[in-house]
Backbone as JSON Lines, residues from 0, in Angstrom:
{"i":0,"aa":"M","n":[25.14,-12.5,-18.73],"ca":[23.81,-12.09,-19.18],"c":[22.78,-12.63,-18.18]}
{"i":1,"aa":"T","n":[21.81,-11.8,-17.8],"ca":[20.8,-12.23,-16.84],"c":[19.56,-12.71,-17.57]}
{"i":2,"aa":"S","n":[18.96,-13.73,-17.01],"ca":[17.73,-14.25,-17.59],"c":[16.55,-13.48,-17.0]}
{"i":3,"aa":"P","n":[15.38,-13.55,-17.64],"ca":[14.2,-12.86,-17.1],"c":[13.85,-13.34,-15.69]}
{"i":4,"aa":"L","n":[14.14,-14.61,-15.38],"ca":[13.84,-15.12,-14.05],"c":[14.71,-14.46,-13.0]}
{"i":5,"aa":"Q","n":[15.98,-14.2,-13.31],"ca":[16.86,-13.57,-12.36],"c":[16.43,-12.14,-12.08]}
{"i":6,"aa":"S","n":[15.99,-11.41,-13.09],"ca":[15.6,-10.02,-12.88],"c":[14.33,-9.9,-12.05]}
{"i":7,"aa":"Q","n":[13.48,-10.94,-12.03],"ca":[12.26,-10.89,-11.24],"c":[12.56,-11.02,-9.74]}
{"i":8,"aa":"H","n":[13.73,-11.53,-9.4],"ca":[14.06,-11.76,-8.0],"c":[14.94,-10.67,-7.41]}
{"i":9,"aa":"L","n":[15.12,-9.57,-8.12],"ca":[15.86,-8.45,-7.57],"c":[15.04,-7.79,-6.47]}
{"i":10,"aa":"A","n":[15.72,-7.26,-5.48],"ca":[15.04,-6.51,-4.43],"c":[14.39,-5.27,-5.06]}
{"i":11,"aa":"P","n":[13.23,-4.83,-4.54],"ca":[12.53,-3.69,-5.15],"c":[13.41,-2.46,-5.33]}
{"i":12,"aa":"H","n":[14.3,-2.17,-4.36],"ca":[15.12,-0.96,-4.49],"c":[16.16,-1.08,-5.59]}
{"i":13,"aa":"Q","n":[16.48,-2.29,-6.04],"ca":[17.42,-2.45,-7.12],"c":[16.76,-2.2,-8.48]}
{"i":14,"aa":"L","n":[15.46,-2.1,-8.51],"ca":[14.73,-1.81,-9.73],"c":[14.44,-0.31,-9.88]}
{"i":15,"aa":"L","n":[14.84,0.48,-8.88],"ca":[14.57,1.92,-8.9],"c":[15.64,2.66,-9.7]}
{"i":16,"aa":"R","n":[15.29,3.88,-10.14],"ca":[16.24,4.74,-10.83],"c":[16.05,6.17,-10.31]}
{"i":17,"aa":"I","n":[17.08,6.95,-10.38],"ca":[17.03,8.34,-9.9],"c":[16.03,9.12,-10.75]}
{"i":18,"aa":"G","n":[15.2,9.9,-10.07],"ca":[14.16,10.68,-10.73],"c":[12.82,9.96,-10.84]}
{"i":19,"aa":"Q","n":[12.79,8.7,-10.45],"ca":[11.56,7.9,-10.58],"c":[10.54,8.27,-9.5]}
{"i":20,"aa":"P","n":[9.26,8.44,-9.87],"ca":[8.22,8.65,-8.87],"c":[8.0,7.36,-8.07]}
{"i":21,"aa":"V","n":[7.91,7.5,-6.75],"ca":[7.72,6.34,-5.88],"c":[6.74,6.67,-4.77]}
{"i":22,"aa":"H","n":[6.33,5.63,-4.05],"ca":[5.56,5.78,-2.83],"c":[6.43,5.28,-1.69]}
{"i":23,"aa":"V","n":[6.44,6.02,-0.58],"ca":[7.25,5.67,0.58],"c":[6.33,5.42,1.76]}
{"i":24,"aa":"N","n":[6.52,4.28,2.43],"ca":[5.73,3.93,3.59],"c":[6.35,4.58,4.82]}
{"i":25,"aa":"Q","n":[5.65,5.54,5.39],"ca":[6.08,6.23,6.6],"c":[4.99,6.12,7.65]}
{"i":26,"aa":"R","n":[5.24,5.36,8.69],"ca":[4.31,5.21,9.82],"c":[2.93,4.76,9.36]}
{"i":27,"aa":"A","n":[2.88,3.72,8.54],"ca":[1.64,3.09,8.08],"c":[0.85,3.94,7.09]}
{"i":28,"aa":"S","n":[1.48,4.95,6.52],"ca":[0.86,5.74,5.47],"c":[1.84,5.86,4.31]}
{"i":29,"aa":"W","n":[1.3,5.91,3.11],"ca":[2.13,6.04,1.92],"c":[2.18,7.51,1.51]}
{"i":30,"aa":"L","n":[3.37,7.96,1.1],"ca":[3.59,9.33,0.67],"c":[4.19,9.35,-0.74]}
{"i":31,"aa":"D","n":[3.82,10.36,-1.54],"ca":[4.41,10.56,-2.86],"c":[5.83,11.08,-2.7]}
{"i":32,"aa":"A","n":[6.76,10.55,-3.49],"ca":[8.15,11.01,-3.45],"c":[8.81,10.74,-4.79]}
{"i":33,"aa":"T","n":[10.05,11.21,-4.9],"ca":[10.88,10.98,-6.07],"c":[12.24,10.49,-5.59]}
{"i":34,"aa":"V","n":[12.8,9.49,-6.26],"ca":[14.1,8.94,-5.88],"c":[15.19,9.96,-6.22]}
{"i":35,"aa":"T","n":[16.08,10.24,-5.24],"ca":[17.2,11.15,-5.45],"c":[18.54,10.43,-5.43]}
{"i":36,"aa":"S","n":[18.62,9.29,-4.74],"ca":[19.85,8.49,-4.71],"c":[19.5,7.07,-4.31]}
{"i":37,"aa":"I","n":[20.38,6.14,-4.69],"ca":[20.16,4.73,-4.37],"c":[21.45,4.17,-3.78]}
{"i":38,"aa":"G","n":[21.35,3.65,-2.57],"ca":[22.49,3.03,-1.92],"c":[22.16,1.59,-1.58]}
{"i":39,"aa":"S","n":[23.11,0.9,-0.98],"ca":[22.88,-0.5,-0.64],"c":[21.97,-0.64,0.59]}
{"i":40,"aa":"R","n":[21.96,0.36,1.46],"ca":[21.16,0.28,2.68],"c":[20.07,1.34,2.79]}
{"i":41,"aa":"T","n":[20.14,2.35,1.95],"ca":[19.12,3.4,1.99],"c":[18.81,3.88,0.57]}
{"i":42,"aa":"V","n":[17.62,4.47,0.44],"ca":[17.2,5.11,-0.8],"c":[16.9,6.56,-0.45]}
{"i":43,"aa":"G","n":[17.53,7.48,-1.16],"ca":[17.27,8.9,-0.95],"c":[16.01,9.29,-1.7]}
{"i":44,"aa":"V","n":[15.11,10.01,-1.02],"ca":[13.87,10.45,-1.64],"c":[13.61,11.91,-1.31]}
{"i":45,"aa":"A","n":[12.88,12.57,-2.19],"ca":[12.39,13.92,-1.96],"c":[10.87,13.82,-1.99]}
{"i":46,"aa":"Y","n":[10.23,14.19,-0.89],"ca":[8.77,14.11,-0.82],"c":[8.14,15.25,-1.59]}
{"i":47,"aa":"Q","n":[7.03,14.96,-2.23],"ca":[6.31,15.96,-3.0],"c":[5.33,16.67,-2.08]}
{"i":48,"aa":"N","n":[5.59,17.92,-1.81],"ca":[4.72,18.73,-0.98],"c":[4.4,19.99,-1.78]}
{"i":49,"aa":"H","n":[3.22,20.0,-2.37],"ca":[2.86,21.07,-3.29],"c":[2.63,22.41,-2.59]}
{"i":50,"aa":"G","n":[2.48,22.41,-1.27],"ca":[2.24,23.66,-0.56],"c":[3.52,24.37,-0.15]}
{"i":51,"aa":"V","n":[4.68,23.72,-0.32],"ca":[5.95,24.29,0.11],"c":[6.87,24.38,-1.1]}
{"i":52,"aa":"A","n":[7.64,25.45,-1.2],"ca":[8.52,25.63,-2.35],"c":[9.66,24.61,-2.37]}
{"i":53,"aa":"A","n":[10.26,24.32,-1.21],"ca":[11.38,23.37,-1.14],"c":[10.86,21.99,-0.75]}
{"i":54,"aa":"A","n":[11.36,20.98,-1.43],"ca":[10.95,19.6,-1.13],"c":[11.69,19.11,0.11]}
{"i":55,"aa":"F","n":[11.04,18.26,0.89],"ca":[11.64,17.64,2.05],"c":[12.35,16.37,1.6]}
{"i":56,"aa":"A","n":[13.62,16.23,1.94],"ca":[14.39,15.05,1.53],"c":[14.63,14.14,2.72]}
{"i":57,"aa":"D","n":[14.82,12.86,2.44],"ca":[15.01,11.87,3.49],"c":[15.75,10.68,2.91]}
{"i":58,"aa":"A","n":[16.36,9.9,3.78],"ca":[16.96,8.62,3.39],"c":[16.14,7.55,4.12]}
{"i":59,"aa":"V","n":[15.56,6.62,3.36],"ca":[14.69,5.61,3.94],"c":[15.21,4.21,3.63]}
{"i":60,"aa":"R","n":[14.72,3.24,4.34],"ca":[15.11,1.85,4.1],"c":[14.51,1.39,2.78]}
{"i":61,"aa":"P","n":[15.23,0.55,2.05],"ca":[14.76,0.11,0.73],"c":[13.39,-0.57,0.75]}
{"i":62,"aa":"W","n":[13.08,-1.32,1.79],"ca":[11.81,-2.04,1.81],"c":[10.61,-1.12,2.01]}
{"i":63,"aa":"A","n":[10.83,0.16,2.3],"ca":[9.73,1.1,2.48],"c":[9.38,1.84,1.2]}
{"i":64,"aa":"V","n":[10.08,1.53,0.09],"ca":[9.89,2.26,-1.16],"c":[9.3,1.33,-2.22]}
{"i":65,"aa":"R","n":[8.28,1.8,-2.92],"ca":[7.68,1.06,-4.03],"c":[7.49,2.0,-5.21]}
{"i":66,"aa":"P","n":[7.7,1.52,-6.43],"ca":[7.44,2.38,-7.6],"c":[5.99,2.85,-7.63]}
{"i":67,"aa":"A","n":[5.78,4.07,-8.05],"ca":[4.42,4.64,-8.09],"c":[3.64,4.18,-9.32]}
{"i":68,"aa":"D","n":[4.34,3.66,-10.33],"ca":[3.66,3.21,-11.55],"c":[2.62,2.15,-11.22]}
{"i":69,"aa":"G","n":[1.41,2.33,-11.72],"ca":[0.35,1.35,-11.54],"c":[-0.36,1.42,-10.2]}
{"i":70,"aa":"A","n":[-0.04,2.43,-9.39],"ca":[-0.69,2.57,-8.09],"c":[-1.04,4.04,-7.85]}
{"i":71,"aa":"Q","n":[-2.08,4.24,-7.08],"ca":[-2.46,5.59,-6.67],"c":[-2.65,5.58,-5.16]}
{"i":72,"aa":"L","n":[-2.54,6.74,-4.55],"ca":[-2.7,6.86,-3.1],"c":[-4.08,7.41,-2.79]}
{"i":73,"aa":"R","n":[-4.68,6.87,-1.71],"ca":[-5.99,7.35,-1.28],"c":[-6.09,7.17,0.23]}
{"i":74,"aa":"P","n":[-6.63,8.17,0.95],"ca":[-6.85,8.0,2.38],"c":[-7.75,6.79,2.65]}
{"i":75,"aa":"A","n":[-7.45,6.03,3.69],"ca":[-8.2,4.82,4.01],"c":[-9.68,5.11,4.23]}
{"i":76,"aa":"A","n":[-10.0,6.26,4.79],"ca":[-11.4,6.6,5.06],"c":[-12.19,6.83,3.77]}
{"i":77,"aa":"Q","n":[-11.51,7.04,2.63],"ca":[-12.19,7.31,1.36],"c":[-12.23,6.09,0.44]}
{"i":78,"aa":"V","n":[-11.79,4.94,0.92],"ca":[-11.83,3.73,0.11],"c":[-13.28,3.28,0.0]}
{"i":79,"aa":"S","n":[-13.68,2.79,-1.17],"ca":[-15.06,2.35,-1.36],"c":[-15.11,0.95,-1.95]}
{"i":80,"aa":"A","n":[-16.3,0.38,-1.99],"ca":[-16.49,-0.97,-2.51],"c":[-16.0,-1.05,-3.95]}
{"i":81,"aa":"G","n":[-15.29,-2.11,-4.27],"ca":[-14.76,-2.3,-5.61],"c":[-13.33,-1.81,-5.79]}
{"i":82,"aa":"D","n":[-12.83,-0.98,-4.87],"ca":[-11.44,-0.54,-4.95],"c":[-10.52,-1.74,-4.72]}
{"i":83,"aa":"V","n":[-9.39,-1.74,-5.4],"ca":[-8.43,-2.82,-5.28],"c":[-7.21,-2.28,-4.54]}
{"i":84,"aa":"V","n":[-6.98,-2.8,-3.33],"ca":[-5.94,-2.31,-2.43],"c":[-4.72,-3.22,-2.5]}
{"i":85,"aa":"I","n":[-3.53,-2.61,-2.48],"ca":[-2.28,-3.35,-2.48],"c":[-1.77,-3.4,-1.04]}
{"i":86,"aa":"F","n":[-1.7,-4.61,-0.48],"ca":[-1.14,-4.83,0.85],"c":[0.1,-5.68,0.69]}
{"i":87,"aa":"G","n":[1.28,-5.06,0.63],"ca":[2.5,-5.82,0.41],"c":[2.46,-6.51,-0.93]}
{"i":88,"aa":"S","n":[2.52,-7.84,-0.91],"ca":[2.46,-8.6,-2.16],"c":[1.05,-9.1,-2.45]}
{"i":89,"aa":"R","n":[0.09,-8.79,-1.57],"ca":[-1.3,-9.2,-1.77],"c":[-2.11,-8.06,-2.37]}
{"i":90,"aa":"I","n":[-3.01,-8.43,-3.26],"ca":[-3.93,-7.46,-3.85],"c":[-5.34,-7.94,-3.52]}
{"i":91,"aa":"R","n":[-6.1,-7.07,-2.85],"ca":[-7.43,-7.46,-2.38],"c":[-8.47,-6.44,-2.81]}
{"i":92,"aa":"T","n":[-9.67,-6.93,-3.14],"ca":[-10.78,-6.08,-3.56],"c":[-11.65,-5.76,-2.35]}
{"i":93,"aa":"V","n":[-11.93,-4.48,-2.14],"ca":[-12.75,-4.02,-1.02],"c":[-14.21,-4.36,-1.29]}
{"i":94,"aa":"A","n":[-14.89,-4.94,-0.28],"ca":[-16.29,-5.34,-0.43],"c":[-17.26,-4.23,0.0]}
{"i":95,"aa":"A","n":[-16.85,-3.39,0.94],"ca":[-17.72,-2.34,1.45],"c":[-16.85,-1.2,1.98]}
{"i":96,"aa":"P","n":[-17.43,-0.01,2.12],"ca":[-16.66,1.09,2.7],"c":[-16.16,0.73,4.09]}
{"i":97,"aa":"P","n":[-15.09,1.37,4.57],"ca":[-14.56,1.04,5.9],"c":[-15.55,1.36,7.01]}
{"i":98,"aa":"V","n":[-15.48,0.56,8.05],"ca":[-16.33,0.75,9.22],"c":[-15.44,1.2,10.37]}
{"i":99,"aa":"V","n":[-15.84,2.28,11.05],"ca":[-15.07,2.79,12.17],"c":[-15.44,2.0,13.42]}
{"i":100,"aa":"G","n":[-14.42,1.39,14.03],"ca":[-14.65,0.61,15.24],"c":[-14.73,1.5,16.46]}
{"i":101,"aa":"R","n":[-15.06,0.91,17.6],"ca":[-15.16,1.67,18.84],"c":[-13.81,2.24,19.27]}
{"i":102,"aa":"D","n":[-12.74,1.59,18.79],"ca":[-11.4,2.06,19.12],"c":[-10.9,3.13,18.16]}
{"i":103,"aa":"G","n":[-11.68,3.47,17.13],"ca":[-11.32,4.5,16.17],"c":[-10.61,3.97,14.93]}
{"i":104,"aa":"W","n":[-10.2,2.7,14.93],"ca":[-9.53,2.11,13.78],"c":[-10.57,1.79,12.71]}
{"i":105,"aa":"L","n":[-10.14,1.74,11.46],"ca":[-11.02,1.41,10.35],"c":[-10.89,-0.08,10.02]}
{"i":106,"aa":"A","n":[-12.03,-0.75,9.83],"ca":[-12.03,-2.15,9.43],"c":[-12.44,-2.22,7.96]}
{"i":107,"aa":"L","n":[-11.57,-2.82,7.15],"ca":[-11.86,-2.99,5.72],"c":[-12.26,-4.43,5.46]}
{"i":108,"aa":"Q","n":[-13.45,-4.63,4.91],"ca":[-13.93,-5.96,4.52],"c":[-13.55,-6.2,3.07]}
{"i":109,"aa":"F","n":[-13.19,-7.45,2.75],"ca":[-12.76,-7.77,1.4],"c":[-13.67,-8.79,0.75]}
{"i":110,"aa":"A","n":[-13.7,-8.75,-0.58],"ca":[-14.59,-9.61,-1.36],"c":[-14.22,-11.08,-1.23]}
{"i":111,"aa":"D","n":[-12.98,-11.39,-0.88],"ca":[-12.57,-12.79,-0.77],"c":[-13.05,-13.45,0.53]}
{"i":112,"aa":"G","n":[-13.68,-12.68,1.41],"ca":[-14.21,-13.22,2.65],"c":[-13.17,-13.49,3.72]}
{"i":113,"aa":"A","n":[-11.92,-13.17,3.45],"ca":[-10.86,-13.38,4.43],"c":[-10.98,-12.35,5.55]}
{"i":114,"aa":"Q","n":[-10.14,-12.51,6.54],"ca":[-10.17,-11.63,7.71],"c":[-10.03,-10.17,7.28]}
{"i":115,"aa":"P","n":[-10.83,-9.28,7.87],"ca":[-10.73,-7.86,7.51],"c":[-9.39,-7.28,7.96]}
{"i":116,"aa":"A","n":[-9.01,-6.18,7.34],"ca":[-7.78,-5.48,7.72],"c":[-8.15,-4.31,8.6]}
{"i":117,"aa":"L","n":[-7.38,-4.1,9.66],"ca":[-7.56,-2.94,10.51],"c":[-6.49,-1.92,10.16]}
{"i":118,"aa":"V","n":[-6.91,-0.71,9.86],"ca":[-5.97,0.35,9.51],"c":[-6.26,1.6,10.34]}
{"i":119,"aa":"M","n":[-5.22,2.38,10.57],"ca":[-5.38,3.61,11.32],"c":[-6.28,4.57,10.53]}
{"i":120,"aa":"P","n":[-7.08,5.37,11.2],"ca":[-8.02,6.24,10.48],"c":[-7.34,7.26,9.57]}
{"i":121,"aa":"G","n":[-6.14,7.7,9.88],"ca":[-5.45,8.67,9.04],"c":[-4.53,8.05,8.0]}
{"i":122,"aa":"A","n":[-4.54,6.72,7.89],"ca":[-3.63,6.03,6.97],"c":[-3.96,6.32,5.52]}
{"i":123,"aa":"V","n":[-2.94,6.29,4.69],"ca":[-3.09,6.43,3.24],"c":[-2.7,5.09,2.64]}
{"i":124,"aa":"L","n":[-3.57,4.53,1.8],"ca":[-3.35,3.21,1.21],"c":[-2.96,3.32,-0.25]}
{"i":125,"aa":"R","n":[-2.3,2.26,-0.73],"ca":[-1.98,2.15,-2.16],"c":[-3.07,1.35,-2.84]}
{"i":126,"aa":"L","n":[-3.64,1.88,-3.92],"ca":[-4.66,1.2,-4.7],"c":[-4.14,0.96,-6.11]}
{"i":127,"aa":"V","n":[-4.62,-0.11,-6.71],"ca":[-4.26,-0.4,-8.09],"c":[-4.86,0.68,-8.97]}
{"i":128,"aa":"D","n":[-4.02,1.27,-9.82],"ca":[-4.47,2.29,-10.77],"c":[-4.35,1.68,-12.15]}
{"i":129,"aa":"D","n":[-5.47,1.23,-12.69],"ca":[-5.44,0.59,-14.0],"c":[-5.76,1.55,-15.14]}
{"i":130,"aa":"T","n":[-5.69,2.85,-14.85],"ca":[-5.89,3.85,-15.9],"c":[-4.7,3.8,-16.84]}
{"i":131,"aa":"P","n":[-4.93,3.58,-18.12],"ca":[-3.79,3.52,-19.04],"c":[-3.08,4.86,-19.12]}
{"i":132,"aa":"Q","n":[-1.74,4.81,-19.12],"ca":[-0.96,6.04,-19.2],"c":[-0.79,6.41,-20.68]}
{"i":133,"aa":"V","n":[-1.01,7.68,-20.98],"ca":[-0.86,8.15,-22.35],"c":[0.6,8.5,-22.57]}
{"i":134,"aa":"T","n":[1.2,7.93,-23.62],"ca":[2.6,8.21,-23.93],"c":[2.74,8.65,-25.38]}
{"i":135,"aa":"V","n":[3.78,9.43,-25.62],"ca":[4.16,9.84,-26.97],"c":[5.63,9.47,-27.13]}
{"i":136,"aa":"N","n":[5.9,8.56,-28.05],"ca":[7.26,8.07,-28.28],"c":[7.89,7.56,-26.98]}
{"i":137,"aa":"G","n":[7.11,6.89,-26.16],"ca":[7.62,6.3,-24.93],"c":[7.71,7.24,-23.75]}
{"i":138,"aa":"Q","n":[7.42,8.52,-23.92],"ca":[7.47,9.5,-22.83],"c":[6.06,9.78,-22.34]}
{"i":139,"aa":"P","n":[5.85,9.78,-21.0],"ca":[4.52,10.13,-20.48],"c":[4.1,11.51,-20.97]}
{"i":140,"aa":"L","n":[2.85,11.64,-21.33],"ca":[2.33,12.89,-21.87],"c":[2.53,14.05,-20.9]}
{"i":141,"aa":"C","n":[2.29,13.83,-19.6],"ca":[2.46,14.91,-18.62],"c":[3.91,15.38,-18.57]}
{"i":142,"aa":"A","n":[4.89,14.47,-18.75],"ca":[6.3,14.86,-18.75],"c":[6.63,15.71,-19.96]}
{"i":143,"aa":"L","n":[6.01,15.42,-21.08],"ca":[6.25,16.21,-22.29],"c":[5.76,17.64,-22.1]}
{"i":144,"aa":"F","n":[4.57,17.82,-21.5],"ca":[4.05,19.15,-21.28],"c":[4.88,19.91,-20.27]}
{"i":145,"aa":"T","n":[5.36,19.24,-19.23],"ca":[6.2,19.89,-18.23],"c":[7.49,20.37,-18.86]}
{"i":146,"aa":"G","n":[8.1,19.52,-19.68],"ca":[9.35,19.89,-20.35],"c":[9.16,21.02,-21.33]}
{"i":147,"aa":"M","n":[8.03,21.04,-22.02],"ca":[7.77,22.09,-23.01],"c":[7.59,23.44,-22.33]}
{"i":148,"aa":"G","n":[6.93,23.43,-21.17],"ca":[6.66,24.69,-20.48],"c":[7.91,25.39,-20.01]}
{"i":149,"aa":"S","n":[8.95,24.63,-19.65],"ca":[10.15,25.25,-19.11],"c":[11.1,25.73,-20.2]}
{"i":150,"aa":"S","n":[10.95,25.23,-21.44],"ca":[11.91,25.6,-22.47],"c":[11.29,26.48,-23.57]}
{"i":151,"aa":"R","n":[10.05,26.85,-23.43],"ca":[9.4,27.67,-24.45],"c":[9.96,29.09,-24.45]}
{"i":152,"aa":"R","n":[10.1,29.65,-25.63],"ca":[10.53,31.04,-25.74],"c":[9.35,31.97,-25.57]}
{"i":153,"aa":"Q","n":[9.59,33.07,-24.98],"ca":[8.52,34.06,-24.74],"c":[8.55,35.12,-25.8]}
């Protein structure tokens, strides 16, 4: 039997399940995806691309995958004061909108006064999403509507 302390020290990819919505870090930007398989060295994902009928699938390293629950994606250029950004295991509050440097990179200032973060102008960041999720009997409301639409009789 595992104790709660042991489960907290599992690698992030060991907490994933097939079909789970996740964010994948690809070249300093986060992308929406869904887990398709879980291995010891790779995690299979299907990227969500609403403009294309077929999803793009990939196998990525486990450390590049994070559960999407509690986080939302936003382009770095659209981050504003008061947004709470997730940088690895650190969570920082943005003090002001990003400033474009002479080199084209964006500088994000934080409320804690620590060193600003430099991010690529096209980067997509993970932000804390504290919007409560609406559930019915433990199922997300959006999943219930999706399931109902595919099984309704005409």
